N, C-alpha and C positions, 0 to 999 in steps of 0.2 A: 504494500500500500504506500505508494509515494504520496507525500504531502508536498504540494507545489505552491510556492509563494511567488507571485509575479508583481513586480513593481513597474509602473508605467508613469510617464509624464501626464499631468492633468489634461493636456490638450489632445490626448489620444481619444478618439471617438468610441462610444460604447460598442458599435458594430465591429470596430477593429479589435477591441478587447475580446469580444465573443469569438472572433476568428483566431486570435492568439490562443485563447483557451482551448479551442478544438485542435489547433495545430500542435500544441504541446501534448495534449492528451493522446491524440492519434499517433504521434511520434513515439510516445512511451509504449503504447500498445504494440506498435510495429517492431520496435527495436529492443525493448526492455522487458518483454514477457509480462507486461502489466495487463490484467484482465480488463475488458472493455467497460465493465461496470465499476471498476476501481478508480473513481474520480474524486479527488479531494484537492481543491484549489482555493487559494486566497489571493484576491487582487487588491492592490492598493495604488491609489493615485497620489502623485507627489508634485508639488510646485518645483520650479527649477532649482531653488536653493535647498530642497529636501532630497533631491535625487542627483547626487554629485558623482560623476564618472569622468575619468581622465579623458580629455579630448582626443588624445592619441596614446595608445599603449601597445607595445609589442608590434609596432608597425600597422596597427589597425586604428583608423580614424573613426571616432564616434560622433554622431550628430545629436541634436537635442531630442531625438526620438528614441534614444536608447531604452531598452527594456532589460530589466534584471530578473532572471529566473533562478530561483533556488529550489532544488528538488531534494527533499529528505527521503531516503529510501533505505531498504535493507542492504546490508553488506552482501557481497558475493558475485556481483556482475563483473564480467571480464572487461579488460581495457578496450577490446574491440567493440563490445556492446556500448560502452560509454562513448567512444568516438562516433559510433553509428547514431546514437541518440543525439549528440550535439549537432551532427550534420543534418539529421532529419528535421530537427526543430528549426534550425536556421533556414533550410531549404523550404520547409512548409510555410513559414512566415513570409519568406521572400516571394514565393509563388503567389501568395494571396495579395501581394502588393501592399501589404500593411506596413512592414518595417524592413529596412535593409538588413541583409545577413550580418553586416558589420556591427549593427546595433543590437544584436541578440547576444547577451552575456548570460552564460549558464554556469551554475555552481551546483555540485553534488555534495550532499552531506549524508554519509553512510552511517547507519546505526545497527545495533544488534536487533534481531527480531523481537526479543522479549521487551524492548523499549516502547512497545505500542499498546494502547488500549483503544478498542473501537466502540466502547460504551459499557455501561453497567459496572465500571470499575474492575474489569477483568482484563488480564494480560492474555489475550486469546492465542498469541503465538508462543507464549512461554511453555517450555516443555519440562 
């Protein structure tokens, strides 16, 4: 169960946010073995002084449309799966004409399975 936090600038339209939501989720289903019904996302909008990203980093130039995506997920996925996920998200968002691939910043936070509770105060994955 990945938990996805997506930070966008305030000027990004609601329709674009819906597209980004689908692009991220569909990319995880396609490359990360995430079940289609396993969708947990949190969006936040930020004013320019609240979403601060280096204008250029590692040779990549970021525009004011930069989107930060943080995915908290279980440990265990391969490096190739991670690379595929990053590429799929950037490509999906780009194809939709919503955000440039250069403006899609993704971070993975890997946790042990027992660190989740899906309700009722139970650690459903704890063995």
